[in-house]
LOFI-193508 format. One record per atom (N, C-alpha, C): residue in three letters; atom name; y, x negated, z. Coordinates in steps of 0.02 Angstrom, whole numbers, plus 50000, padded with zeros to 5 digits. Each point is the difference from the previous one (the first is absolute). Layout:
BEGIN
<site aa="ALA" at="CA" c2="Y" c1="X" c3="Z"/>
...
This chain:
BEGIN
<site aa="MET" at="N" c2="55510" c1="44668" c3="54455"/>
<site aa="MET" at="CA" c2="49992" c1="50037" c3="49935"/>
<site aa="MET" at="C" c2="49932" c1="50045" c3="50021"/>
<site aa="SER" at="N" c2="50002" c1="50060" c3="49972"/>
<site aa="SER" at="CA" c2="49953" c1="50048" c3="50003"/>
<site aa="SER" at="C" c2="49935" c1="49984" c3="49964"/>
<site aa="ILE" at="N" c2="49944" c1="50033" c3="50022"/>
<site aa="ILE" at="CA" c2="49934" c1="49988" c3="49963"/>
<site aa="ILE" at="C" c2="50004" c1="50021" c3="49927"/>
<site aa="LEU" at="N" c2="50040" c1="50050" c3="49992"/>
<site aa="LEU" at="CA" c2="50003" c1="50023" c3="49933"/>
<site aa="LEU" at="C" c2="50025" c1="49947" c3="49954"/>
<site aa="TRP" at="N" c2="50045" c1="49965" c3="50014"/>
<site aa="TRP" at="CA" c2="50028" c1="49947" c3="49967"/>
<site aa="TRP" at="C" c2="49951" c1="49940" c3="49989"/>
<site aa="TRP" at="N" c2="49954" c1="49991" c3="50062"/>
<site aa="TRP" at="CA" c2="49951" c1="49952" c3="49988"/>
<site aa="TRP" at="C" c2="49951" c1="50016" c3="49951"/>
<site aa="ILE" at="N" c2="49981" c1="50060" c3="50004"/>
<site aa="ILE" at="CA" c2="49952" c1="50025" c3="49944"/>
<site aa="ILE" at="C" c2="50026" c1="49990" c3="49938"/>
<site aa="ILE" at="N" c2="50063" c1="50031" c3="49990"/>
<site aa="ILE" at="CA" c2="50031" c1="49996" c3="49928"/>
<site aa="ILE" at="C" c2="50000" c1="49923" c3="49977"/>
<site aa="ILE" at="N" c2="50038" c1="49959" c3="50038"/>
<site aa="ILE" at="CA" c2="50001" c1="49931" c3="49977"/>
<site aa="ILE" at="C" c2="49932" c1="49965" c3="49992"/>
<site aa="GLY" at="N" c2="49956" c1="50019" c3="50047"/>
<site aa="GLY" at="CA" c2="49930" c1="49978" c3="49996"/>
<site aa="GLY" at="C" c2="49967" c1="50019" c3="49940"/>
<site aa="GLY" at="N" c2="50000" c1="50068" c3="49981"/>
<site aa="GLY" at="CA" c2="49967" c1="50031" c3="49949"/>
<site aa="GLY" at="C" c2="50024" c1="49959" c3="49925"/>
<site aa="LEU" at="N" c2="50068" c1="49996" c3="49997"/>
<site aa="LEU" at="CA" c2="50039" c1="49961" c3="49941"/>
<site aa="LEU" at="C" c2="49980" c1="49929" c3="49988"/>
<site aa="ALA" at="N" c2="50008" c1="49966" c3="50071"/>
<site aa="ALA" at="CA" c2="49971" c1="49927" c3="49996"/>
<site aa="ALA" at="C" c2="49929" c1="49986" c3="49983"/>
<site aa="GLY" at="N" c2="49965" c1="50049" c3="50035"/>
<site aa="GLY" at="CA" c2="49917" c1="49993" c3="49984"/>
<site aa="GLY" at="C" c2="49989" c1="50018" c3="49922"/>
<site aa="TRP" at="N" c2="50039" c1="50051" c3="49977"/>
<site aa="TRP" at="CA" c2="49983" c1="50008" c3="49925"/>
<site aa="TRP" at="C" c2="50020" c1="49947" c3="49959"/>
<site aa="ILE" at="N" c2="50066" c1="49966" c3="50013"/>
<site aa="ILE" at="CA" c2="50012" c1="49948" c3="49965"/>
<site aa="ILE" at="C" c2="49963" c1="49938" c3="50004"/>
<site aa="ALA" at="N" c2="49973" c1="49989" c3="50058"/>
<site aa="ALA" at="CA" c2="49957" c1="49937" c3="50012"/>
<site aa="ALA" at="C" c2="49938" c1="50002" c3="49976"/>
<site aa="SER" at="N" c2="49972" c1="50059" c3="50000"/>
<site aa="SER" at="CA" c2="49938" c1="50015" c3="49964"/>
<site aa="SER" at="C" c2="50005" c1="49999" c3="49922"/>
<site aa="ALA" at="N" c2="50050" c1="50014" c3="49980"/>
<site aa="ALA" at="CA" c2="50007" c1="49997" c3="49930"/>
<site aa="ALA" at="C" c2="50008" c1="49923" c3="49980"/>
<site aa="LEU" at="N" c2="50044" c1="49959" c3="50036"/>
<site aa="LEU" at="CA" c2="50003" c1="49929" c3="49994"/>
<site aa="LEU" at="C" c2="49945" c1="49964" c3="49999"/>
<site aa="MET" at="N" c2="49957" c1="50018" c3="50056"/>
<site aa="MET" at="CA" c2="49935" c1="49966" c3="50006"/>
<site aa="MET" at="C" c2="49936" c1="50021" c3="49963"/>
<site aa="GLY" at="N" c2="50012" c1="50063" c3="49959"/>
<site aa="GLY" at="CA" c2="49940" c1="50023" c3="49968"/>
<site aa="GLY" at="C" c2="49946" c1="50035" c3="50032"/>
<site aa="GLU" at="N" c2="50027" c1="50035" c3="50054"/>
<site aa="GLU" at="CA" c2="49950" c1="50039" c3="50044"/>
<site aa="GLU" at="C" c2="50011" c1="50068" c3="49973"/>
<site aa="ARG" at="N" c2="49939" c1="50045" c3="50016"/>
<site aa="ARG" at="CA" c2="50004" c1="50070" c3="49987"/>
<site aa="ARG" at="C" c2="49985" c1="50031" c3="50074"/>
<site aa="GLN" at="N" c2="50045" c1="50036" c3="50023"/>
<site aa="GLN" at="CA" c2="49993" c1="50029" c3="50077"/>
<site aa="GLN" at="C" c2="50026" c1="50062" c3="49987"/>
<site aa="GLY" at="N" c2="49988" c1="50043" c3="50042"/>
<site aa="GLY" at="CA" c2="50028" c1="50062" c3="50012"/>
<site aa="GLY" at="C" c2="50074" c1="50003" c3="50039"/>
<site aa="CYS" at="N" c2="50025" c1="50052" c3="49996"/>
<site aa="CYS" at="CA" c2="50063" c1="50010" c3="50042"/>
<site aa="CYS" at="C" c2="50003" c1="49983" c3="50065"/>
<site aa="VAL" at="N" c2="49944" c1="50019" c3="50032"/>
<site aa="VAL" at="CA" c2="49997" c1="49986" c3="50084"/>
<site aa="VAL" at="C" c2="49999" c1="49926" c3="49998"/>
<site aa="MET" at="N" c2="49955" c1="49974" c3="49970"/>
<site aa="MET" at="CA" c2="49993" c1="49922" c3="50004"/>
<site aa="MET" at="C" c2="50062" c1="49970" c3="49982"/>
<site aa="ASP" at="N" c2="50037" c1="50024" c3="49950"/>
<site aa="ASP" at="CA" c2="50060" c1="49966" c3="49985"/>
<site aa="ASP" at="C" c2="50052" c1="50003" c3="50060"/>
<site aa="VAL" at="N" c2="50008" c1="50056" c3="50033"/>
<site aa="VAL" at="CA" c2="50042" c1="49998" c3="50058"/>
<site aa="VAL" at="C" c2="49972" c1="49959" c3="50057"/>
<site aa="VAL" at="N" c2="49935" c1="49992" c3="50007"/>
<site aa="VAL" at="CA" c2="49975" c1="49957" c3="50053"/>
<site aa="VAL" at="C" c2="50027" c1="49937" c3="49979"/>
<site aa="VAL" at="N" c2="49984" c1="49967" c3="49947"/>
<site aa="VAL" at="CA" c2="49999" c1="49939" c3="49971"/>
<site aa="VAL" at="C" c2="50080" c1="49989" c3="50005"/>
<site aa="GLY" at="N" c2="50044" c1="50039" c3="49982"/>
<site aa="GLY" at="CA" c2="50075" c1="50004" c3="50008"/>
<site aa="GLY" at="C" c2="50018" c1="49991" c3="50069"/>
<site aa="VAL" at="N" c2="49982" c1="50037" c3="50051"/>
<site aa="VAL" at="CA" c2="50022" c1="49991" c3="50055"/>
<site aa="VAL" at="C" c2="49973" c1="49942" c3="50044"/>
<site aa="VAL" at="N" c2="49940" c1="49976" c3="49977"/>
<site aa="VAL" at="CA" c2="49984" c1="49943" c3="50037"/>
<site aa="VAL" at="C" c2="50035" c1="49945" c3="49964"/>
<site aa="GLY" at="N" c2="50010" c1="49988" c3="49932"/>
<site aa="GLY" at="CA" c2="50035" c1="49958" c3="49965"/>
<site aa="GLY" at="C" c2="50073" c1="49995" c3="50029"/>
<site aa="ALA" at="N" c2="50026" c1="50055" c3="50013"/>
<site aa="ALA" at="CA" c2="50075" c1="49998" c3="50033"/>
<site aa="ALA" at="C" c2="49999" c1="49954" c3="50063"/>
<site aa="LEU" at="N" c2="49951" c1="50028" c3="50046"/>
<site aa="LEU" at="CA" c2="49993" c1="49960" c3="50059"/>
<site aa="LEU" at="C" c2="49988" c1="49916" c3="49998"/>
<site aa="LEU" at="N" c2="49953" c1="49993" c3="49949"/>
<site aa="LEU" at="CA" c2="49982" c1="49939" c3="49989"/>
<site aa="LEU" at="C" c2="50054" c1="49960" c3="49968"/>
<site aa="GLY" at="N" c2="50036" c1="50025" c3="49943"/>
<site aa="GLY" at="CA" c2="50060" c1="49971" c3="49971"/>
<site aa="GLY" at="C" c2="50052" c1="49992" c3="50043"/>
<site aa="GLY" at="N" c2="50017" c1="50044" c3="50044"/>
<site aa="GLY" at="CA" c2="50061" c1="49996" c3="50059"/>
<site aa="GLY" at="C" c2="49988" c1="49951" c3="50041"/>
<site aa="ALA" at="N" c2="49940" c1="49993" c3="50018"/>
<site aa="ALA" at="CA" c2="49979" c1="49945" c3="50051"/>
<site aa="ALA" at="C" c2="49998" c1="49926" c3="49960"/>
<site aa="LEU" at="N" c2="49969" c1="50004" c3="49946"/>
<site aa="LEU" at="CA" c2="50013" c1="49932" c3="49961"/>
<site aa="LEU" at="C" c2="50065" c1="49978" c3="49982"/>
<site aa="PHE" at="N" c2="50046" c1="50043" c3="49969"/>
<site aa="PHE" at="CA" c2="50066" c1="49995" c3="49997"/>
<site aa="PHE" at="C" c2="50051" c1="49974" c3="50062"/>
<site aa="SER" at="N" c2="49980" c1="50035" c3="50045"/>
<site aa="SER" at="CA" c2="50034" c1="49990" c3="50073"/>
<site aa="SER" at="C" c2="49975" c1="49921" c3="50024"/>
<site aa="TRP" at="N" c2="49940" c1="49986" c3="49996"/>
<site aa="TRP" at="CA" c2="49980" c1="49936" c3="50022"/>
<site aa="TRP" at="C" c2="50017" c1="49954" c3="49955"/>
<site aa="LEU" at="N" c2="50010" c1="50001" c3="49925"/>
<site aa="LEU" at="CA" c2="50032" c1="49950" c3="49963"/>
<site aa="LEU" at="C" c2="50079" c1="49989" c3="50013"/>
<site aa="GLY" at="N" c2="50026" c1="50043" c3="50034"/>
<site aa="GLY" at="CA" c2="50083" c1="49993" c3="50012"/>
<site aa="GLY" at="C" c2="50020" c1="50044" c3="49964"/>
<site aa="GLY" at="N" c2="49984" c1="50049" c3="49960"/>
<site aa="GLY" at="CA" c2="50028" c1="50042" c3="49955"/>
<site aa="GLY" at="C" c2="50013" c1="50074" c3="50044"/>
<site aa="VAL" at="N" c2="50026" c1="50051" c3="49957"/>
<site aa="VAL" at="CA" c2="50003" c1="50058" c3="50020"/>
<site aa="VAL" at="C" c2="49937" c1="50045" c3="49979"/>
<site aa="GLY" at="N" c2="49975" c1="50027" c3="50053"/>
<site aa="GLY" at="CA" c2="49931" c1="50048" c3="49988"/>
<site aa="GLY" at="C" c2="50018" c1="50069" c3="49980"/>
<site aa="PHE" at="N" c2="49952" c1="50048" c3="50020"/>
<site aa="PHE" at="CA" c2="50018" c1="50065" c3="49980"/>
<site aa="PHE" at="C" c2="50058" c1="50029" c3="50045"/>
<site aa="THR" at="N" c2="50047" c1="50036" c3="49966"/>
<site aa="THR" at="CA" c2="50058" c1="50012" c3="50035"/>
<site aa="THR" at="C" c2="50031" c1="50078" c3="49993"/>
<site aa="GLY" at="N" c2="49943" c1="50031" c3="49957"/>
<site aa="GLY" at="CA" c2="50021" c1="50066" c3="49999"/>
<site aa="GLY" at="C" c2="49983" c1="50030" c3="49926"/>
<site aa="PHE" at="N" c2="50031" c1="50059" c3="49990"/>
<site aa="PHE" at="CA" c2="49991" c1="50033" c3="49923"/>
<site aa="PHE" at="C" c2="50053" c1="49961" c3="49960"/>
<site aa="ASN" at="N" c2="49973" c1="49942" c3="49965"/>
<site aa="ASN" at="CA" c2="50041" c1="49974" c3="49957"/>
<site aa="ASN" at="C" c2="49962" c1="49954" c3="49950"/>
<site aa="PHE" at="N" c2="50032" c1="49972" c3="49941"/>
<site aa="PHE" at="CA" c2="49964" c1="49967" c3="49955"/>
<site aa="PHE" at="C" c2="49971" c1="49934" c3="50029"/>
<site aa="TRP" at="N" c2="50023" c1="49963" c3="50047"/>
<site aa="TRP" at="CA" c2="49977" c1="49939" c3="50023"/>
<site aa="TRP" at="C" c2="49936" c1="50015" c3="50038"/>
<site aa="SER" at="N" c2="50007" c1="50057" c3="50043"/>
<site aa="SER" at="CA" c2="49939" c1="50011" c3="50042"/>
<site aa="SER" at="C" c2="49941" c1="50019" c3="49946"/>
<site aa="LEU" at="N" c2="50014" c1="50035" c3="49944"/>
<site aa="LEU" at="CA" c2="49950" c1="50015" c3="49959"/>
<site aa="LEU" at="C" c2="49972" c1="49938" c3="49969"/>
<site aa="VAL" at="N" c2="50032" c1="49941" c3="49986"/>
<site aa="VAL" at="CA" c2="49983" c1="49932" c3="49984"/>
<site aa="VAL" at="C" c2="49959" c1="49974" c3="50038"/>
<site aa="VAL" at="N" c2="50018" c1="50000" c3="50061"/>
<site aa="VAL" at="CA" c2="49962" c1="49973" c3="50065"/>
<site aa="VAL" at="C" c2="49932" c1="50037" c3="50012"/>
<site aa="ALA" at="N" c2="49996" c1="50065" c3="49979"/>
<site aa="ALA" at="CA" c2="49947" c1="50040" c3="50014"/>
<site aa="ALA" at="C" c2="49948" c1="49990" c3="49935"/>
<site aa="VAL" at="N" c2="50033" c1="49986" c3="49938"/>
<site aa="VAL" at="CA" c2="49950" c1="49989" c3="49955"/>
<site aa="VAL" at="C" c2="49971" c1="49924" c3="50001"/>
<site aa="VAL" at="N" c2="50041" c1="49954" c3="50024"/>
<site aa="VAL" at="CA" c2="49973" c1="49940" c3="50004"/>
<site aa="VAL" at="C" c2="49942" c1="49995" c3="50054"/>
<site aa="GLY" at="N" c2="50007" c1="50038" c3="50056"/>
<site aa="GLY" at="CA" c2="49960" c1="50003" c3="50052"/>
<site aa="GLY" at="C" c2="49931" c1="50034" c3="49980"/>
<site aa="ALA" at="N" c2="50013" c1="50058" c3="49954"/>
<site aa="ALA" at="CA" c2="49942" c1="50039" c3="49981"/>
<site aa="ALA" at="C" c2="49956" c1="49956" c3="49952"/>
<site aa="ALA" at="N" c2="50035" c1="49962" c3="49948"/>
<site aa="ALA" at="CA" c2="49962" c1="49963" c3="49960"/>
<site aa="ALA" at="C" c2="49959" c1="49940" c3="50043"/>
<site aa="LEU" at="N" c2="50030" c1="49967" c3="50049"/>
<site aa="LEU" at="CA" c2="49975" c1="49956" c3="50042"/>
<site aa="LEU" at="C" c2="49933" c1="50041" c3="50032"/>
<site aa="PHE" at="N" c2="50006" c1="50051" c3="50029"/>
<site aa="PHE" at="CA" c2="49946" c1="50034" c3="50027"/>
<site aa="PHE" at="C" c2="49941" c1="50013" c3="49955"/>
<site aa="ILE" at="N" c2="50018" c1="50022" c3="49934"/>
<site aa="ILE" at="CA" c2="49940" c1="50014" c3="49955"/>
<site aa="ILE" at="C" c2="49978" c1="49940" c3="49983"/>
<site aa="ALA" at="N" c2="50034" c1="49943" c3="49993"/>
<site aa="ALA" at="CA" c2="49970" c1="49938" c3="49990"/>
<site aa="ALA" at="C" c2="49956" c1="49975" c3="50045"/>
<site aa="LEU" at="N" c2="50018" c1="50009" c3="50075"/>
<site aa="LEU" at="CA" c2="49954" c1="49992" c3="50058"/>
<site aa="LEU" at="C" c2="49940" c1="50042" c3="50004"/>
<site aa="LEU" at="N" c2="49997" c1="50065" c3="49975"/>
<site aa="LEU" at="CA" c2="49943" c1="50040" c3="49996"/>
<site aa="LEU" at="C" c2="49956" c1="49981" c3="49948"/>
<site aa="ARG" at="N" c2="50025" c1="49973" c3="49944"/>
<site aa="ARG" at="CA" c2="49956" c1="49979" c3="49941"/>
<site aa="ARG" at="C" c2="49966" c1="49933" c3="50019"/>
<site aa="ALA" at="N" c2="50037" c1="49956" c3="50046"/>
<site aa="ALA" at="CA" c2="49967" c1="49934" c3="50027"/>
<site aa="ALA" at="C" c2="49953" c1="50023" c3="50042"/>
<site aa="LEU" at="N" c2="50011" c1="50052" c3="50051"/>
<site aa="LEU" at="CA" c2="49948" c1="50012" c3="50046"/>
<site aa="LEU" at="C" c2="49929" c1="50043" c3="49967"/>
<site aa="ARG" at="N" c2="50029" c1="50034" c3="49953"/>
<site aa="ARG" at="CA" c2="49940" c1="50044" c3="49956"/>
<site aa="ARG" at="C" c2="49951" c1="49957" c3="49968"/>
<site aa="GLY" at="N" c2="50028" c1="49946" c3="49974"/>
<site aa="GLY" at="CA" c2="49963" c1="49956" c3="49941"/>
<site aa="GLY" at="C" c2="50008" c1="50025" c3="49939"/>
<site aa="PRO" at="N" c2="49958" c1="49960" c3="49953"/>
<site aa="PRO" at="CA" c2="50007" c1="50013" c3="49932"/>
<site aa="PRO" at="C" c2="49967" c1="50074" c3="49980"/>
<site aa="LYS" at="N" c2="50024" c1="50035" c3="49954"/>
<site aa="LYS" at="CA" c2="49971" c1="50062" c3="49974"/>
<site aa="LYS" at="C" c2="49966" c1="49987" c3="49952"/>
<site aa="GLY" at="N" c2="49935" c1="50041" c3="49982"/>
<site aa="GLY" at="CA" c2="49962" c1="49976" c3="49940"/>
<site aa="GLY" at="C" c2="49933" c1="50030" c3="50027"/>
<site aa="PRO" at="N" c2="49959" c1="49994" c3="49936"/>
<site aa="PRO" at="CA" c2="49932" c1="50018" c3="50018"/>
<site aa="PRO" at="C" c2="49965" c1="49960" c3="50046"/>
<site aa="VAL" at="N" c2="49954" c1="50039" c3="50044"/>
<site aa="VAL" at="CA" c2="49965" c1="49972" c3="50055"/>
<site aa="VAL" at="C" c2="49934" c1="49973" c3="49966"/>
<site aa="ALA" at="N" c2="49978" c1="49935" c3="49999"/>
<site aa="ALA" at="CA" c2="49944" c1="49977" c3="49973"/>
<site aa="ALA" at="C" c2="49946" c1="50002" c3="50042"/>
């Protein structure tokens, strides 16, 4: 699969995951989160015995969105709570 398809799927998956998780980020970060999510989701689904990221199709988008949402949750856990600094 070409890098262009990774960017398209990654951007769409990152945008959907950001909306689901209530994050506000730009287009570039949506693509980054989506591509990392596709890699993370593909590895996770394969590890669990399922089918991971297979190309430009609906299932791959679902895998990428799940991975991107997990990546956002991981970043939130590492970042700590947001709020005013006392």
